[in-house]
C-alpha positions in Angstrom: 8.2 -7.0 -17.7 6.4 -4.7 -15.3 7.1 -5.8 -11.7 4.1 -6.7 -9.5 3.7 -6.5 -5.8 1.0 -6.9 -3.2 -0.6 -4.4 -0.8 -2.4 -6.1 2.1 -4.5 -4.1 4.5 -4.9 -7.3 6.6 -8.7 -7.2 6.4 -10.8 -8.4 9.3 -13.9 -9.9 7.8 -17.3 -9.6 9.3 -17.5 -12.1 12.2 -13.8 -12.7 12.1 -10.9 -11.6 14.3 -7.6 -9.8 14.2 -5.9 -13.1 15.0 -7.4 -14.8 11.9 -6.6 -11.7 9.8 -2.9 -11.8 10.8 -2.7 -15.6 10.2 -4.2 -14.9 6.7 -1.6 -12.2 6.2 1.3 -14.6 6.8 -0.3 -17.2 4.5 -1.0 -14.7 1.8 2.6 -13.4 1.9 4.0 -16.9 1.5 1.6 -17.5 -1.4 2.7 -14.2 -3.1 6.3 -15.2 -2.6 5.7 -18.4 -4.6 4.0 -16.5 -7.3 6.9 -14.1 -8.0 5.5 -11.0 -6.4 8.4 -8.5 -5.8 7.2 -7.1 -2.4 4.5 -7.4 0.2 3.4 -4.2 1.9 1.1 -3.5 4.8 -0.2 0.0 5.6 -0.7 2.0 8.8 -4.4 2.7 9.5 -5.9 3.4 12.9 -9.3 3.1 14.5 -10.7 1.1 11.6 -12.8 -2.0 12.4 -11.8 -3.9 9.3 -8.0 -3.4 9.2 -5.5 -5.2 11.5 -2.3 -3.5 10.4 -2.2 -0.6 12.8 1.0 -1.8 14.5 2.7 -1.9 11.1 6.2 -2.8 12.0 5.0 -5.7 14.2 3.0 -7.1 11.3 6.0 -6.8 9.0 8.1 -8.8 11.4 5.3 -11.4 11.6 5.2 -11.7 7.9 9.0 -11.7 7.6 9.2 -14.9 9.8 6.7 -16.6 7.5 8.7 -15.8 4.3 12.3 -15.9 3.1 12.8 -14.0 -0.2 10.0 -11.5 -0.9 10.6 -7.9 0.0 8.4 -6.8 2.9 7.6 -3.4 4.2 5.2 -0.5 4.8 3.1 1.1 2.2 3.2 3.0 4.3 4.2 4.5 7.6 2.3 7.8 8.2 5.4 9.8 9.4 3.5 12.7 11.0 2.3 10.2 13.6 5.8 9.3 14.7 9.1 10.8 15.7 11.6 10.0 12.9 14.0 8.5 15.5 11.4 5.9 16.5 10.8 4.9 12.9 14.6 4.6 12.4 14.8 2.3 15.3 11.8 0.2 14.2 13.0 -0.2 10.7 16.6 -0.6 11.7 15.4 -3.5 13.8 13.5 -5.0 10.9 16.5 -4.5 8.6 18.7 -6.4 11.2 16.2 -9.2 11.3 15.5 -9.4 7.6 18.6 -7.9 5.8 18.1 -6.8 2.3 14.3 -7.3 2.3 12.9 -4.2 4.1 11.0 -1.4 2.3 9.9 1.8 4.1 7.2 3.8 2.3 6.5 7.1 3.9 3.2 9.1 3.7 2.1 12.3 5.3 -1.6 11.5 5.8 -2.7 10.6 9.4 -4.1 7.2 8.4 -7.2 8.0 10.5 -9.7 10.8 11.3 -8.8 13.8 13.5 -10.1 12.3 16.7 -7.9 9.2 16.3 -5.0 11.3 15.1 -5.2 13.3 18.4 -5.2 10.0 20.4 -2.1 8.8 18.5 -0.1 12.1 18.8 -1.6 13.5 22.0 -1.6 16.9 20.1 -2.3 18.0 16.6 0.3 20.7 16.7 2.6 18.6 14.5 2.5 20.1 11.0 2.1 17.8 8.1 4.1 20.4 6.1 7.1 19.4 8.2 7.0 16.0 6.4 10.0 16.8 4.0 12.2 17.7 7.0 11.1 14.6 8.9 12.1 12.5 5.8 15.5 14.1 5.8 15.9 13.5 9.5 15.0 9.9 9.0 17.5 9.5 6.2 20.2 11.1 8.5 19.6 8.4 11.1 20.0 5.6 8.6 23.1 7.3 7.1 24.6 7.7 10.6 26.1 11.0 9.4 26.0 12.7 12.8 23.8 15.6 11.7 21.2 15.0 14.4 23.7 14.5 17.2 21.8 11.2 18.0 22.6 7.7 16.9 19.8 5.3 16.2 20.5 1.9 17.6 19.3 -0.2 15.7 19.0 2.0 12.7 22.4 3.6 12.1 23.8 2.1 8.8 20.5 0.2 8.1 19.5 0.2 4.4 15.7 -0.1 4.1 14.5 0.9 0.7 12.8 4.3 1.1 9.7 5.3 -0.9 7.6 8.4 -0.9 3.9 7.7 -1.1 1.1 10.0 -2.1 -2.3 10.6 -3.7 -1.6 14.3 -4.6 1.1 16.2 -6.3 3.0 17.0 -3.1 4.5 13.5 -2.8 5.4 13.4 -6.5 7.3 16.7 -6.1 9.1 15.5 -2.9 10.1 12.1 -4.4 11.4 13.8 -7.5 13.4 16.3 -5.5 15.0 13.6 -3.2 15.6 11.2 -6.0 13.5 8.4 -4.4 11.0 5.9 -5.9 7.4 7.1 -5.8 4.2 5.1 -5.2 0.8 6.7 -6.1 -2.3 5.5 -4.3 -4.4 5.1 -7.4 -6.1 2.0 -5.9 -8.3 4.3 -3.8 -7.6 7.9 -5.0 -6.9 7.9 -8.7 -8.0 11.4 -9.5 -4.5 13.0 -9.9 -2.7 9.9 -11.2 -1.7 11.2 -14.6 -0.6 14.6 -13.2 1.5 13.0 -10.5 3.3 10.8 -13.0 4.1 13.8 -15.1 5.3 15.9 -12.1 7.5 13.1 -10.8 9.1 12.1 -14.0 9.6 15.6 -15.3 11.2 16.9 -12.1 13.2 13.9 -11.0 16.8 14.5 -9.8 19.1 11.5 -9.7 20.4 10.5 -6.3 22.8 8.1 -4.7 20.0 5.5 -4.5 18.3 6.0 -7.8 19.6 7.2 -11.2 16.2 7.5 -13.0 12.6 7.8 -11.8 10.9 4.6 -10.6 7.1 4.8 -10.5 4.7 2.4 -8.8 0.9 2.6 -9.2 -1.7 1.1 -6.8 -4.2 -1.0 -8.7 -7.1 -3.2 -7.6 -7.4 -6.7 -9.0 -10.5 -8.8 -8.3 -9.9 -11.9 -10.5 -11.6 -15.2 -10.7 -12.2 -18.0 -13.1 -15.3 -16.3 -14.5 -16.3 -12.6 -14.9 -19.5 -13.3 -12.9 -17.6 -14.8 -9.9 -15.1 -11.9 -10.0 -17.9 -9.3 -9.9 -19.4 -11.0 -6.9 -16.1 -11.2 -5.0 -15.4 -7.5 -5.7 -18.6 -6.5 -4.0 -17.1 -7.0 -0.5 -14.5 -4.3 -1.2 -17.1 -2.1 -3.0 -19.2 -2.2 0.2 -16.2 -1.3 2.3 -15.3 1.6 0.0 -18.8 3.1 0.1 -18.9 2.7 3.9 -15.5 4.5 4.3 -16.6 7.4 2.0 -19.8 7.8 3.9 -18.1 7.9 7.3 -18.6 4.4 8.5 -16.0 1.9 9.8 -17.0 -1.7 9.1 -15.4 -5.1 9.0 -15.1 -6.5 5.4 -18.6 -7.8 4.6 -19.6 -10.9 2.6 -20.2 -10.4 -1.1 -23.6 -9.4 -2.3 -24.8 -10.3 -5.7 -25.8 -7.3 -7.8 -24.5 -4.9 -5.2 -23.2 -2.2 -7.6 -26.4 -2.2 -9.5 -28.4 -1.7 -6.3 -26.7 1.5 -5.4 -28.2 4.9 -5.7 -26.6 7.8 -7.5 -24.3 8.8 -4.7 -23.0 5.2 -4.1 -22.5 4.7 -7.9 -20.5 7.9 -8.2 -18.3 6.9 -5.3 -17.5 3.5 -6.8 -17.1 4.9 -10.3 -14.4 7.2 -9.1 -12.6 5.1 -6.6 -12.5 1.9 -8.7 -11.3 3.5 -11.9 -7.9 1.9 -11.4 -9.2 -1.6 -11.2 -9.5 -4.9 -13.0 -12.5 -7.1 -12.3 -13.2 -10.3 -14.2 -11.9 -13.6 -15.4 -8.3 -14.0 -16.7 -8.9 -12.6 -20.2 -10.8 -9.5 -19.0 -8.2 -8.9 -16.3 -5.4 -9.2 -18.8 -7.0 -6.6 -21.1 -7.6 -4.1 -18.2 -4.2 -4.4 -16.6 -2.4 -4.1 -20.0 -4.4 -1.0 -20.8 -3.4 0.6 -17.5 0.2 -0.2 -17.9 0.2 1.4 -21.4 -1.6 4.4 -20.0 0.8 5.0 -17.1 4.1 3.3 -18.1 4.3 2.2 -14.5 7.5 0.4 -13.6 5.6 -1.6 -11.0 2.0 -2.3 -10.0 1.1 -2.6 -6.3 -1.9 -4.9 -6.4 -4.7 -4.5 -3.8 -7.4 -7.1 -3.6 -9.4 -7.4 -0.3 -11.8 -10.3 -0.5 -14.1 -11.9 2.1 -13.0 -15.5 1.2 -9.3 -16.1 1.8 -9.1 -19.0 -0.7 -10.7 -16.9 -3.4 -8.2 -14.1 -2.7 -5.3 -16.5 -3.2 -6.8 -17.6 -6.4 -7.1 -14.0 -7.5 -3.4 -13.5 -6.9 -2.6 -16.6 -8.9 -4.5 -15.2 -11.9 -2.9 -11.7 -11.4 0.6 -13.2 -11.3 0.0 -15.3 -14.5 -1.4 -12.2 -16.3 1.6 -10.0 -15.2 4.1 -12.6 -16.3 2.5 -12.7 -19.7 2.4 -8.9 -20.3 
């Protein structure tokens, strides 16, 4: 059976608050745990009105205290924003608090625009091409091998599961070279999905942590009891996608009936591209779409994303997704 997990951007809905979004995150993680989801991830994004997961390691700790067995982690930490030592300390702390449950997905994008990136780093002199070296430095802190001359406390000897994330071929090449599991962000940038899978699997080198390639694909699921209800619920995320791609930062808006049909050519093109790795519908339609995607990619695991305005509807969507995944 293909494993299934949950990516939660901890959405702040229109008229809502970060406090409520974080309460919903804990509740959603507990729900996912009961449904058999393998892991629950949050992602580092900054300066975005509709996302409450900027302090990613803090949110992971919050969710960890609300759950007991599900793996929890970052999907991901944008490593160019941080000194590797700081991330080793943060995730060493998380590993001490929740042993055997922590994942650390690493990406090289800023998780923001250039203005916000400058505010985070104080300077943009940091080179994203230094990402491979930063990953190796981070691994050294966890291994406590003395190569840096500095001991991370907590962090030395910690064993979070490291992942390389990406939406291009760079991450696929790095994950293959380091023998690490690889997660592709096809839930919002599916363009190079097939090429990335090929590069990763063809170039994979076994390592101490992984004998064979392990590939995860991001996938949107907007499920409901009927196709019509699912289409309506998906329109909140559709509005958010169009806003982001047109340079706006908004809180997650309420659903709008017939939204996708009301868009002009530009909006329709945006949605057609970004939502190509998605299932929208009732249980049977979602089953067909997910099964076809798994056949196409051979993914070892799906990382399901499903932002919805109504928290109860989102929990119901996860129930349907989990039932579908157990049956495939």
